[in-house]
Each structure stands twice: as structure tokens, then as C-alpha cells.
C-alpha positions as CSV (number, residue, x, y, z in Angstrom):
1,M,-0.1,0.0,0.0
2,C,1.0,3.6,0.4
3,G,4.8,4.3,1.2
4,I,6.0,6.8,3.9
5,V,9.3,8.6,4.3
6,G,10.2,11.4,6.8
7,A,13.1,13.1,8.1
8,V,14.6,15.6,10.6
9,A,18.3,16.5,10.0
10,Q,20.9,19.2,9.6
11,R,21.5,18.5,5.9
12,N,19.1,18.7,2.7
13,I,17.1,15.7,3.1
14,T,15.4,15.8,-0.4
15,P,17.6,13.2,-1.8
16,I,16.9,10.8,1.1
17,L,13.2,11.2,0.8
18,I,13.2,10.8,-3.1
19,E,15.5,7.6,-2.7
20,G,13.3,6.3,0.0
21,L,10.3,6.7,-2.2
22,K,12.0,4.8,-5.0
23,R,12.5,1.9,-2.9
24,L,8.9,2.0,-1.6
25,E,7.1,2.7,-5.0
26,Y,6.2,-1.0,-5.2
27,R,3.7,-0.2,-2.4
28,G,1.8,2.1,-4.6
29,Y,2.3,4.1,-7.5
30,D,-0.7,6.1,-8.3
31,S,0.9,9.3,-7.1
32,C,3.6,10.7,-5.3
33,G,4.8,13.7,-3.5
34,V,7.2,15.4,-1.2
35,A,6.8,18.3,1.3
36,L,9.6,20.4,3.1
37,H,10.1,23.1,5.5
38,V,11.6,26.0,3.3
39,D,12.4,29.4,4.7
40,G,9.7,29.5,7.3
41,R,6.9,28.1,4.9
42,L,5.8,24.6,3.9
43,K,6.4,23.8,0.2
44,R,5.5,20.7,-1.8
45,S,5.6,19.0,-5.0
46,R,3.2,16.3,-6.1
47,S,3.0,14.1,-9.3
48,T,0.7,11.6,-10.9
49,S,3.6,10.0,-12.6
50,R,6.3,7.9,-11.1
51,V,8.9,9.0,-8.5
52,A,11.6,9.4,-11.3
53,D,9.4,12.4,-12.6
54,L,8.9,13.7,-9.0
55,E,12.6,13.7,-8.7
56,S,13.0,15.9,-11.9
57,Q,10.2,18.0,-10.8
58,V,11.9,18.6,-7.4
59,A,15.1,19.4,-9.1
60,E,13.7,21.9,-11.3
61,A,12.1,23.6,-8.5
62,K,15.3,23.4,-6.3
63,L,13.3,22.1,-3.5
64,G,15.4,21.2,-0.5
65,G,15.2,21.5,3.3
66,F,16.1,19.8,6.6
67,T,12.8,18.8,7.6
68,G,10.3,16.9,5.4
69,I,7.9,14.0,4.4
70,A,7.2,12.2,1.3
71,H,4.6,9.6,0.1
72,T,3.8,7.2,-2.7
73,R,0.2,6.4,-3.1
74,W,-2.1,3.5,-3.7
75,A,-5.5,5.0,-4.1
76,T,-8.4,4.1,-1.8
77,H,-10.4,7.1,-1.5
78,G,-10.4,9.5,-4.6
79,A,-9.0,8.9,-8.0
80,P,-5.2,9.0,-8.8
81,A,-5.0,12.8,-9.3
82,S,-2.8,15.6,-8.2
83,H,-5.2,17.1,-5.8
84,N,-5.6,13.7,-4.1
85,A,-1.8,13.1,-3.9
86,H,0.0,13.3,-0.6
87,P,1.3,15.2,1.5
88,H,-1.7,17.2,2.2
89,F,-1.7,20.7,3.8
90,S,-3.9,22.4,6.2
91,P,-5.6,24.7,6.5
92,T,-4.9,25.9,2.9
93,E,-2.2,25.5,0.2
94,E,-1.4,29.3,0.7
95,A,-1.4,29.3,4.5
96,A,-0.2,26.0,5.2
97,R,0.6,25.3,8.8
98,I,0.4,21.3,8.7
99,A,1.7,18.9,6.3
100,L,0.7,15.1,6.5
101,V,1.1,11.7,4.8
102,H,-1.0,8.7,5.6
103,N,-1.0,4.9,4.8
104,G,-4.2,3.2,6.0
105,I,-8.0,3.8,5.7
106,I,-9.9,6.0,8.2
107,E,-13.4,4.5,8.7
108,N,-14.9,7.7,10.4
109,H,-13.6,10.2,7.8
110,D,-17.3,11.0,6.7
111,E,-18.2,12.0,10.1
112,L,-15.1,14.0,10.6
113,R,-15.2,15.7,7.3
114,A,-18.8,16.9,8.1
115,E,-17.5,18.2,11.6
116,L,-14.4,20.0,10.1
117,T,-16.5,21.5,7.1
118,G,-18.8,23.0,9.8
119,L,-15.6,24.5,11.4
120,G,-14.9,26.3,8.1
121,Y,-12.4,23.9,6.5
122,V,-12.7,23.6,2.8
123,F,-11.5,20.2,1.4
124,Q,-9.5,20.1,-1.8
125,S,-9.5,16.2,-2.2
126,Q,-11.7,13.2,-1.9
127,T,-9.1,11.3,0.3
128,D,-9.8,10.2,3.8
129,T,-6.1,11.7,4.6
130,E,-7.0,15.3,4.3
131,V,-9.6,14.8,7.2
132,I,-6.4,14.0,9.5
133,A,-4.6,17.2,8.1
134,H,-7.6,19.3,9.1
135,L,-8.1,17.7,12.4
136,V,-4.5,18.2,13.4
137,D,-4.6,21.8,12.5
138,H,-7.8,22.3,14.3
139,M,-6.5,20.7,17.4
140,Y,-2.9,22.4,17.1
141,N,-1.8,23.8,20.3
142,G,1.7,24.7,19.7
143,D,2.9,21.3,20.6
144,L,2.8,19.0,17.6
145,F,3.6,16.0,19.5
146,E,0.9,16.5,22.0
147,T,-1.7,17.4,19.3
148,V,-1.1,14.4,17.4
149,Q,-1.5,12.1,20.3
150,Q,-4.9,13.7,21.0
151,A,-5.9,13.8,17.3
152,V,-5.3,10.1,16.8
153,K,-7.9,9.1,19.5
154,R,-10.4,10.6,17.1
155,L,-9.6,8.2,14.2
156,H,-11.2,4.9,13.7
157,G,-9.4,2.5,11.3
158,A,-5.8,2.0,10.3
159,Y,-3.1,4.4,9.8
160,A,0.4,5.2,9.7
161,I,0.9,9.1,9.6
162,A,3.9,11.5,9.5
163,V,3.2,15.1,10.1
164,F,5.2,18.2,10.5
165,S,4.3,21.9,11.4
166,R,5.4,25.3,9.9
167,E,5.6,26.4,13.5
168,E,8.1,23.7,14.6
169,P,10.8,23.5,12.0
170,H,12.9,20.7,13.3
171,R,10.2,18.2,14.3
172,V,8.4,15.5,12.6
173,V,5.7,13.4,14.5
174,A,4.7,10.0,13.6
175,A,2.0,7.5,14.5
176,R,0.7,3.9,13.8
177,Q,-2.1,1.9,14.2
178,G,-2.6,-1.1,11.9
179,S,-0.1,-0.1,9.2
180,P,3.5,-0.6,9.4
181,L,5.9,2.2,10.4
182,I,9.5,2.1,11.5
183,L,12.0,4.7,13.2
184,G,15.3,5.1,11.7
185,V,18.0,6.5,14.2
186,G,20.9,8.6,12.8
187,E,23.6,10.6,14.0
188,G,22.1,13.9,14.9
189,E,19.2,13.2,12.5
190,N,16.1,10.8,12.6
191,F,13.9,9.3,10.2
192,V,10.6,7.5,9.8
193,A,9.4,5.1,6.8
194,S,7.1,2.3,6.0
195,D,10.0,-0.1,6.0
196,A,13.6,-0.4,6.6
197,M,14.7,-0.6,3.1
198,A,13.6,2.9,2.4
199,L,16.5,4.1,4.7
200,A,19.2,1.5,3.5
201,G,22.4,3.4,3.1
202,T,21.1,6.2,5.4
203,T,20.9,4.2,8.8
204,N,21.0,0.6,9.8
205,R,19.6,1.4,13.3
206,I,15.8,0.7,13.1
207,I,13.1,0.8,15.8
208,Y,9.9,-1.0,14.9
209,L,7.1,0.8,16.1
210,E,4.2,-1.1,17.9
211,E,0.4,-0.6,17.7
212,G,-0.6,2.7,19.0
213,D,2.9,4.1,19.3
214,V,3.4,8.0,18.6
215,V,7.0,9.1,18.0
216,D,8.5,12.7,18.2
217,L,11.5,13.0,15.8
218,Q,13.9,16.1,16.3
219,I,17.4,16.5,15.2
220,G,19.3,15.0,18.0
221,K,16.7,12.8,19.8
222,Y,13.6,10.9,19.6
223,W,10.8,10.4,22.1
224,I,8.1,7.4,21.9
225,V,4.9,7.0,23.6
226,D,2.5,4.2,23.5
227,S,-1.3,4.3,22.9
228,E,-1.9,5.4,26.6
229,G,0.7,8.2,26.4
230,R,3.2,6.5,28.6
231,A,6.9,6.8,27.6
232,A,7.9,3.6,25.7
233,N,11.2,2.0,25.4
234,R,11.5,0.2,22.1
235,E,14.6,-1.7,21.1
236,V,16.9,-0.5,18.6
237,K,17.7,-3.1,15.9
238,I,20.6,-3.3,13.5
239,V,18.8,-3.9,10.1
240,H,21.3,-4.5,7.2
241,A,18.8,-3.9,4.4
242,H,20.9,-4.5,1.3
243,T,20.6,-1.7,-1.3
244,G,21.5,-4.4,-3.8
245,A,18.4,-6.0,-3.1
246,A,16.4,-3.2,-4.6
247,E,18.7,-3.0,-7.7
248,L,17.9,-4.7,-11.0
249,G,21.3,-5.8,-12.2
250,P,21.3,-7.6,-15.6
251,Y,17.4,-8.0,-15.5
252,R,14.8,-6.1,-17.3
253,H,12.2,-6.3,-14.3
254,Y,12.1,-6.9,-10.8
255,M,9.5,-9.8,-11.5
256,Q,12.2,-11.4,-13.9
257,K,15.0,-11.1,-11.4
258,E,12.9,-12.6,-8.6
259,I,11.7,-15.5,-10.7
260,F,15.4,-16.4,-11.5
261,E,16.2,-15.8,-7.7
262,Q,14.1,-18.8,-6.8
263,P,16.8,-21.6,-6.8
264,R,18.8,-19.6,-4.5
265,V,16.2,-18.2,-2.1
266,V,14.4,-21.8,-1.8
267,G,17.9,-23.0,-0.9
268,D,18.3,-20.3,1.6
269,T,14.9,-21.1,3.2
270,L,15.9,-24.6,3.7
271,E,19.5,-23.8,4.7
272,G,20.5,-25.6,7.7
273,V,17.8,-28.1,7.8
274,T,19.3,-31.4,8.4
275,G,16.4,-33.2,9.9
276,I,12.8,-32.8,10.6
277,M,12.3,-31.3,14.1
278,P,9.5,-29.1,15.5
279,E,12.2,-26.7,16.8
280,L,12.6,-25.4,13.4
281,F,9.2,-23.4,14.1
282,G,10.0,-22.3,17.6
283,D,11.2,-23.4,21.0
284,N,7.7,-24.7,22.3
285,A,6.6,-26.0,18.8
286,Y,6.8,-29.8,19.9
287,K,4.4,-29.3,22.8
288,V,1.9,-27.1,20.6
289,F,2.1,-29.7,17.9
290,K,1.2,-32.5,20.4
291,Q,-1.9,-30.6,21.4
292,I,-3.3,-29.7,18.0
293,D,-5.7,-31.9,16.1
294,R,-6.5,-29.7,13.3
295,V,-5.0,-26.9,11.2
296,L,-6.6,-23.5,10.1
297,I,-4.6,-21.6,7.4
298,L,-5.5,-17.8,7.1
299,A,-4.1,-15.8,4.1
300,C,-5.1,-13.7,1.0
301,G,-4.2,-13.8,-2.6
302,T,-1.0,-15.7,-3.6
303,S,-0.4,-16.7,0.0
304,Y,-4.0,-18.3,0.1
305,Y,-2.9,-20.5,-2.9
306,A,0.2,-21.7,-1.0
307,G,-2.2,-22.6,1.9
308,L,-4.5,-24.6,-0.4
309,T,-1.3,-26.4,-1.6
310,A,-0.5,-27.3,2.1
311,K,-3.9,-28.5,2.7
312,Y,-3.2,-31.4,0.1
313,W,0.2,-32.1,1.8
314,I,-0.9,-32.0,5.5
315,E,-4.0,-34.1,4.9
316,S,-2.0,-36.6,2.8
317,I,1.1,-36.8,4.6
318,A,0.4,-35.8,8.2
319,K,-3.2,-36.9,8.2
320,V,-4.3,-33.7,10.1
321,P,-7.5,-32.1,8.9
322,V,-7.0,-28.6,7.5
323,N,-9.2,-25.8,6.7
324,V,-8.0,-22.9,4.6
325,E,-9.7,-19.7,4.8
326,I,-9.6,-16.4,2.9
327,A,-8.7,-14.1,5.7
328,S,-10.9,-11.2,4.6
329,E,-13.9,-13.6,4.8
330,Y,-13.0,-15.5,7.8
331,R,-13.2,-12.6,10.4
332,Y,-16.7,-11.7,9.2
333,R,-18.3,-15.0,9.2
334,D,-19.7,-17.3,12.0
335,S,-17.1,-20.1,12.5
336,V,-16.9,-23.2,14.9
337,P,-13.7,-22.5,16.9
338,N,-11.7,-25.3,18.4
339,P,-9.1,-24.5,20.9
340,N,-7.0,-27.6,19.6
341,T,-6.3,-25.7,16.3
342,L,-3.1,-24.6,14.9
343,V,-3.8,-21.3,13.3
344,V,-1.3,-20.7,10.6
345,T,-1.0,-17.3,8.8
346,I,0.8,-17.0,5.5
347,S,2.1,-13.5,4.5
348,Q,5.1,-12.3,2.5
349,S,5.2,-8.8,4.4
350,G,3.7,-9.9,7.6
351,E,1.8,-6.7,7.5
352,T,-1.3,-7.8,5.4
353,A,-4.3,-6.0,7.2
354,D,-6.9,-8.8,6.4
355,T,-4.6,-11.6,7.6
356,L,-3.7,-9.8,10.9
357,A,-7.3,-9.0,11.5
358,A,-8.3,-12.6,10.9
359,L,-5.5,-13.8,13.2
360,K,-6.7,-11.6,16.0
361,H,-10.2,-12.8,15.3
362,A,-9.1,-16.4,15.6
363,R,-7.4,-15.7,19.0
364,S,-10.5,-13.9,20.3
365,L,-12.4,-17.2,19.7
366,G,-9.9,-18.9,22.1
367,M,-7.4,-20.4,19.3
368,E,-4.1,-19.5,20.9
369,H,-1.8,-21.9,19.1
370,T,-0.5,-19.7,16.4
371,L,2.1,-20.0,13.7
372,T,3.2,-17.7,10.7
373,I,5.0,-18.5,7.6
374,C,6.6,-15.0,6.9
375,N,9.2,-13.4,5.0
376,V,9.9,-10.7,7.2
377,S,11.4,-11.5,10.7
378,T,10.4,-8.2,12.3
379,S,6.8,-7.7,11.1
380,A,3.9,-7.7,13.1
381,M,2.6,-11.1,12.1
382,V,5.9,-12.7,13.5
383,R,5.3,-10.6,16.7
384,E,1.6,-11.7,17.2
385,C,2.3,-15.4,16.5
386,A,3.7,-17.7,19.2
387,L,5.6,-19.8,16.4
388,S,7.1,-18.9,13.3
389,Y,9.1,-20.0,10.2
390,I,10.9,-17.2,8.6
391,T,11.1,-17.6,4.4
392,R,14.4,-16.3,3.2
393,A,13.2,-14.9,-0.1
394,G,14.8,-11.5,0.5
395,V,13.2,-8.2,-0.5
396,E,10.3,-8.9,-3.3
397,V,9.8,-5.6,-5.1
398,G,7.6,-6.9,-7.9
399,V,4.1,-6.6,-7.3
400,A,3.1,-10.1,-8.5
401,S,4.6,-12.5,-5.9
402,T,7.0,-15.2,-7.3
403,K,9.8,-16.1,-5.0
404,A,7.8,-15.3,-1.9
405,F,5.3,-18.0,-2.9
406,T,7.9,-20.8,-3.7
407,T,9.7,-20.2,-0.3
408,Q,6.3,-20.3,1.4
409,L,5.7,-23.7,-0.2
410,A,9.2,-24.8,0.8
411,A,8.2,-23.9,4.5
412,L,4.7,-25.3,4.3
413,F,6.3,-28.6,3.3
414,L,8.6,-28.5,6.1
415,L,5.6,-28.1,8.4
416,T,3.8,-31.0,6.8
417,L,6.7,-33.2,7.5
418,T,7.1,-31.9,11.0
419,L,3.4,-32.6,11.9
420,A,3.7,-36.0,10.2
421,Q,6.7,-36.7,12.5
422,V,5.1,-35.6,15.7
423,N,2.0,-37.7,14.9
424,G,4.1,-40.9,14.3
425,R,3.4,-40.9,10.5
426,L,7.0,-40.1,9.1
427,S,9.4,-43.1,9.1
428,D,13.3,-42.4,9.0
429,D,13.3,-43.7,5.5
430,E,10.6,-41.3,4.4
431,E,12.3,-38.5,6.0
432,A,15.6,-39.1,4.5
433,T,13.9,-39.4,1.1
434,Y,12.0,-36.1,1.5
435,L,14.9,-34.2,2.7
436,K,17.0,-35.4,-0.4
437,Q,14.3,-34.1,-2.5
438,M,14.0,-30.8,-0.9
439,R,17.8,-30.4,-1.1
440,H,17.5,-31.0,-4.8
441,L,14.9,-28.4,-5.3
442,P,17.3,-25.4,-6.3
443,V,18.6,-27.6,-9.1
444,A,15.3,-28.9,-10.0
445,I,13.8,-25.1,-10.3
446,A,17.0,-23.9,-12.2
447,A,16.3,-26.7,-14.9
448,V,12.6,-25.5,-15.1
449,L,13.7,-22.0,-15.6
450,A,16.0,-23.0,-18.4
451,L,12.7,-23.8,-20.4
452,E,12.2,-20.0,-20.9
453,P,12.9,-20.1,-24.5
454,Q,10.1,-22.6,-25.3
455,I,7.7,-20.5,-22.8
456,I,8.6,-17.3,-24.6
457,A,7.2,-18.9,-27.9
458,W,4.0,-19.5,-26.1
459,A,3.7,-16.1,-24.7
460,E,3.6,-14.6,-28.1
461,E,0.5,-16.4,-28.8
462,F,-1.0,-15.7,-25.5
463,A,-0.4,-12.1,-25.8
464,R,-2.9,-11.9,-28.7
465,K,-5.7,-13.3,-26.6
466,E,-8.0,-11.6,-24.2
467,N,-9.0,-14.9,-22.1
468,A,-7.4,-17.9,-20.8
469,L,-8.5,-21.2,-18.8
470,F,-6.1,-23.0,-16.4
471,L,-6.6,-26.5,-15.5
472,G,-5.1,-28.6,-12.6
473,R,-5.9,-31.7,-10.6
474,G,-5.4,-32.4,-7.0
475,L,-2.1,-30.7,-5.6
476,H,-1.8,-28.9,-9.0
477,Y,-5.3,-27.2,-8.8
478,P,-4.0,-24.3,-6.4
479,I,-1.1,-24.1,-8.7
480,A,-3.5,-23.5,-11.7
481,L,-5.3,-20.9,-9.5
482,E,-1.8,-19.1,-9.0
483,G,-1.0,-19.3,-12.7
484,A,-4.1,-17.5,-13.7
485,L,-3.6,-14.9,-11.1
486,K,-0.3,-14.2,-12.3
487,L,-1.5,-13.7,-15.9
488,K,-4.3,-11.5,-15.0
489,E,-2.3,-9.5,-12.5
490,I,0.4,-8.4,-14.9
491,S,-0.8,-9.0,-18.4
492,Y,-4.6,-7.9,-17.9
493,I,-5.8,-10.9,-19.7
494,H,-8.8,-12.3,-18.2
495,A,-7.8,-15.7,-16.8
496,E,-9.5,-18.3,-14.5
497,A,-8.6,-21.5,-13.0
498,Y,-10.6,-24.7,-12.4
499,P,-10.1,-28.2,-11.4
500,A,-10.1,-29.9,-14.5
501,G,-12.8,-32.4,-13.5
502,E,-15.1,-29.4,-13.3
503,L,-14.8,-28.5,-17.0
504,K,-18.1,-30.3,-17.9
505,H,-19.9,-28.2,-15.1
506,G,-19.7,-24.9,-16.7
507,P,-16.3,-23.6,-17.9
508,L,-16.4,-25.7,-21.2
509,A,-19.1,-23.3,-22.4
510,L,-16.5,-20.8,-22.8
511,V,-13.7,-23.1,-24.7
512,T,-13.1,-21.7,-28.3
513,D,-10.0,-21.7,-30.3
514,E,-9.6,-18.1,-29.0
515,M,-9.3,-19.2,-25.4
516,P,-6.0,-20.9,-24.7
517,V,-6.3,-23.6,-21.9
518,V,-3.3,-24.0,-19.8
519,T,-2.9,-27.6,-18.5
520,I,-0.6,-28.7,-15.6
521,A,-0.1,-32.5,-16.3
522,P,2.2,-34.2,-13.8
523,N,2.7,-37.7,-13.9
524,D,0.6,-38.5,-10.8
525,A,-2.3,-40.7,-9.9
526,L,-4.9,-38.1,-11.7
527,L,-2.9,-38.1,-15.1
528,E,-5.4,-40.2,-17.0
529,K,-8.3,-38.5,-15.6
530,L,-6.8,-35.2,-16.7
531,K,-6.0,-36.7,-20.3
532,S,-9.9,-37.3,-20.6
533,N,-10.4,-33.6,-19.5
534,M,-8.0,-32.5,-22.2
535,Q,-9.9,-34.5,-24.8
536,E,-13.1,-32.6,-23.9
537,V,-11.2,-29.2,-24.7
538,R,-9.8,-30.7,-28.0
539,A,-13.3,-32.0,-28.8
540,R,-14.6,-28.3,-28.8
541,G,-11.8,-26.9,-30.9
542,G,-9.8,-25.6,-27.8
543,Q,-6.0,-24.9,-27.8
544,L,-4.2,-26.9,-25.2
545,Y,-1.1,-25.6,-23.7
546,V,0.6,-28.4,-21.5
547,F,3.1,-28.3,-18.9
548,A,3.9,-31.9,-18.6
549,D,6.4,-34.0,-16.7
550,V,9.2,-35.8,-18.6
551,D,7.2,-39.1,-18.4
552,S,3.7,-38.0,-18.6
553,R,3.3,-39.4,-22.2
554,I,1.5,-36.5,-23.6
555,N,2.7,-35.6,-27.1
556,S,2.4,-32.4,-29.1
557,G,-0.1,-32.5,-32.0
558,D,-3.0,-30.6,-33.5
559,G,-4.2,-28.1,-31.0
560,V,-1.9,-29.6,-28.3
561,H,1.3,-27.8,-27.3
562,V,3.5,-29.5,-25.0
563,I,6.5,-28.3,-22.8
564,R,8.2,-31.2,-20.9
565,L,9.5,-30.3,-17.3
566,P,12.9,-32.1,-17.0
567,E,11.7,-34.5,-14.2
568,H,8.9,-35.8,-12.1
569,Y,8.9,-34.5,-8.7
570,G,6.1,-36.1,-6.7
571,Q,4.8,-34.1,-3.6
572,L,7.1,-31.3,-4.4
573,S,5.9,-31.1,-8.1
574,P,3.8,-27.8,-7.4
575,I,6.9,-25.8,-6.7
576,L,8.3,-26.7,-10.1
577,H,5.3,-26.2,-12.2
578,V,4.5,-22.9,-10.7
579,A,7.9,-21.5,-12.0
580,A,7.0,-22.3,-15.5
581,L,3.6,-20.6,-15.0
582,Q,5.5,-17.4,-13.9
583,L,7.6,-17.4,-16.9
584,L,4.5,-17.6,-19.1
585,A,2.8,-14.7,-17.3
586,Y,5.9,-12.6,-17.4
587,H,6.7,-13.0,-20.9
588,T,3.0,-12.7,-22.0
589,A,2.8,-9.3,-20.1
590,L,6.1,-8.4,-21.8
591,A,4.9,-9.1,-25.2
592,R,1.8,-6.8,-24.4
593,G,3.7,-4.1,-23.2
594,T,2.4,-3.8,-19.8
595,D,4.2,-2.4,-16.9
596,V,5.3,-5.7,-15.4
597,D,6.5,-4.7,-11.8
598,K,3.8,-2.1,-11.3
599,P,0.4,-3.6,-12.6
600,R,-2.5,-1.2,-12.7
601,N,-4.6,-0.9,-9.7
602,L,-2.4,-3.1,-7.6
603,A,0.4,-2.6,-5.0
604,K,2.5,-4.6,-2.7
605,S,2.0,-5.2,1.0
606,V,-1.8,-4.9,1.3
607,T,-2.1,-3.0,4.6
608,V,-5.8,-1.7,3.9
609,E,-8.8,-3.9,4.6
């Protein structure tokens, strides 16, 4: 979602703000802006183009200062237009006293807007954020820190805000509730940002603000209070956010880079795993795993499909019943809680608002055995869960998730084996076989990625289509779902996925020679059934594009296009097949000329509900 950077220093902080925005742009790119304290006034520059254009705009205006805030936006309230871009000023542009940026959603903005309008404030935007700016201005008593503490008590919803005042030129105040925010501690300067990557190269001393925290940033000091206004002592952590992680190197797009990083990051995620043991998930994991008799997985988007895949694994290998819920649905429906449930959340960022809310809902129902599969060790999700497994995908900049997904699958397979072992369903020989297969994963993924030239040829055909159907059976049905999601996210081709056996229950009506049908065809127990489903497509003139295992005995022919994966990989096959589908989506988008890393209307790290 939106990205925030703020700074108080004794040097021109414009380059720091702009560089921070560049690193946060994946969180939202509908518009961007920067505001600075300049010669006793507040000045800003805003753009509906990308951060690179804002940089040129700022340079042309020679905008610089020692105190400022910046923002890159993912639109919730109001269209992506200049007047809706942050930072917002109050009371007016000409007489600006307050400048503010915000990530989140204010649920009571209508009531506050009506109240502030009645007090004489004139709104220039459709955003919920402008409400906060005017509220802070209205309540301003000469002490911005005190004012913000009081103002946030009026807000209902989720927010991370950074604000500064014309009257206090060396001070930025920030607050968070439900949206991520970190404090960067420098030498005689202090910073605030949505994540540590924004400050890489500027400071590695990071404080992760907790729910309800309000922080006062000044040149030589900072002060934090909690939601009750009590002084809060938060640990300073040394975070080495590598700037290289945010650099493209030889690749055209971050998505491409991240697809080709998968052999390495899957290996990193499994590094040091020499045997299956509950302690991989935390010190108390054995005791927890012995107590549970079912699993509830909560996730959104791509992470949800990882959860669906895990359901097949866990029920097949560990024999533990699993329910997988879309997080945004789970918390709003009546469900039947069971205290012996292991609640598993899956999130790349660990800040996904819907998943965090679903986790808290599950805990409120008495389900306290919690575990997260997460890529960010310092995230809210890790702090909220008793147990965790940190995937080591590294920074994922591309909005369409790739390497985060495959590392989640690797972690979930480890969880599967662990639950099986604790329940006495994993023999020593089985453990050794599975570990050998997992150690081979990086090589196997690399071999799939080597099929890129063949996939490019398919992509040229796909680029001319407006609809596509993805089919899978069993373990590979969630992979079909993920393949369809990738294609629609970045190429804007309408794509949907079905279990292949459901073709005759509706989707077959859509099949023509203009609707390619992508089929995932591993050599498993369902292969012969899948071949029958493929015949149903061919009988209607459909064009089949089949990702088959080396030994699937499916041959290319009229209307049947086959790419063979180098080997058959049993239970771990989904991790290999999805890599091929990622390449298909990427090259199709490339052929269509879309913005691969920043697909329209989307953003990374979904911190709004």
C-alpha cells in the first residue's frame, strides 16, 4: 500500500526522501509527493507520474530542506489525481501550517469531514487523509507531539502517519495503528519510513514501532509514547537492508529477477535443515504440535494458494484435517472455533491487514496456538504469533509475488513433515527421502527456468488473446489458480482456473480456439483423468498448452502444445510447475507491453482492509 518517508536532519534531506520513495514505490504508484520546511514556509511537489518524474520536478524547483515528509500512493479514497496526492496541507495551500502523509483507511472520515467542514475547513481532495490534516490543524496547540497524540484518538481505522508543522521547523511526529511504520535512528538526525529498505544506506539502526505508538522525531533525539501516552522504550535493532536487493542488475524487471532468484532463495529457506524437528518453528513447537488435532490456514491472494497447496500435503502426509480460509472472509463470518487448532497465517510482508485481523479474530475465539510463515522476521505477524518460520526470499519488489510463493511452499512442506513426524506418521526412510528431494529443489527449479525460450514462444501466442483458462487436478489445482492470478495481474488477460474435473460443469461453455487452455499435467495418480479432460477441450476446438512431466506420455499434436519439465517430482511438483507458469505470465505481459513490476490498480503489502 502507500509508502511513507520522513526526516529531520541538519542537511538537505530531499535526496533521502526521494531515494526512499523509489524503494517504496512498489507499495503504491498512483501518485507521489514530497513536502519540506523551506524558509519558514511549507512547500510541496506532487505528481501523478512515477517517482523518477517527481525527482526531476523537485530538482527543477530546487526544492530542498532539513525537515520533510514524502509519500507514494495507492489510491483508496479518490482517483489517482494531483489534488488527491499526498502530502496534504492544512488549513490551505497558501497558508499551510500542517503537512501530513498517511497509509491506511480512516473509517470515520465522513463524520470528521462533516464536523471540520462545519468549522470552516474547505476540502481540496476526496481522500480520507485530508481529514487527518485538518483535524491536526484544528487541534494544534503549539506542541505537535501532544496534538497528534490527542488527534489520533479521534480516528477509527488503520493508519501510519507522518506530520510536521510550519511552527516547529525541526520536528516530525509520526504514529501508527494497523499500518507498518519504523523509526530510523541516525547521528544528529532521525527518520521515519514504512519499512527499513527505504532507509538503506542512510541508517541501519531501526526501531519497529508497535501498535498505538506515537513518536516525536527531532534533530538530536526521539521520544516514543504508547497508545496510553506512557513513555515507551523500544529496542533499536541493527538491520542490514541491502541496497543491492533493490537493484535490477542484468534483468529487465524485478519480477524477472525474482523468478530467477528462486533456486537460491528456496535453498536459503531450507538452509541448515538437516532433519525434521518441531524446533524449526520455535522453542515450544513440539508441545503445541502434540496438542493440536487440526489446522486452520489464514491468508490472502497468492499466500492463500500456498495454503491450499499445503492442505493437500498436510492431509495426505500428516493426516491432520486442514481448513483454509480467505482471511478477509473468515473474520466476518460465523465459524466454529476449536481450541486444539493450529492457526497458521501466511504472508510475505507480515503486515497484510486482512490476515492480521483474521489472526486476531481467531485468537479472540480462544485459538491461541498460532504459527506464521512469513518473509519478514520483524513484522507484526511474527510478533503476534507464538511460532514462526521465516522464509528467506529477501526483498520482493515486483508486485506479483513469485519467490515469496515458492519459499512459502518450501516452508509449508517442512511444516507438513514436522506434523507427520510428531504424529508418528513419518518413518526415518521417508524423512531421508523427502530431505533429499528438498535439497535437490534449487537444481530442479533452475532446470525448469531453463525452459524459458520455449515458454517465450507460447507467450507470443497468449499475448494476442483476451481470455485464458487454467486447469489442474489435486495438488496442482491451487497452482492453476496461482498461474491464472499471475497472468491476470500483469498482462490484464482475463484468466480463471478450475479443477479439470469441473470443466463439464460450466467452463467448457467458454472454450473456443480463441481461449487457450493451460493444463498442468504431472505424472501422478490423476494423469489419466486429466487426459480425458484434455480430450473434452480438444473436441470443442480448444487450444491446449500443457506443462507435462518428462514421463507424462503426452505428445504435441494438432491443437496440443506440450512443454516437458525435466523430471517428475512427486509431492514437491507444485513448486516446479509454478515456476513455469510465472515465466508464461511474465513473457506474455512483456509481449503486451504492460508495466510488469507495477501492474495497474495493484500494490505490494496490502495494509488496508
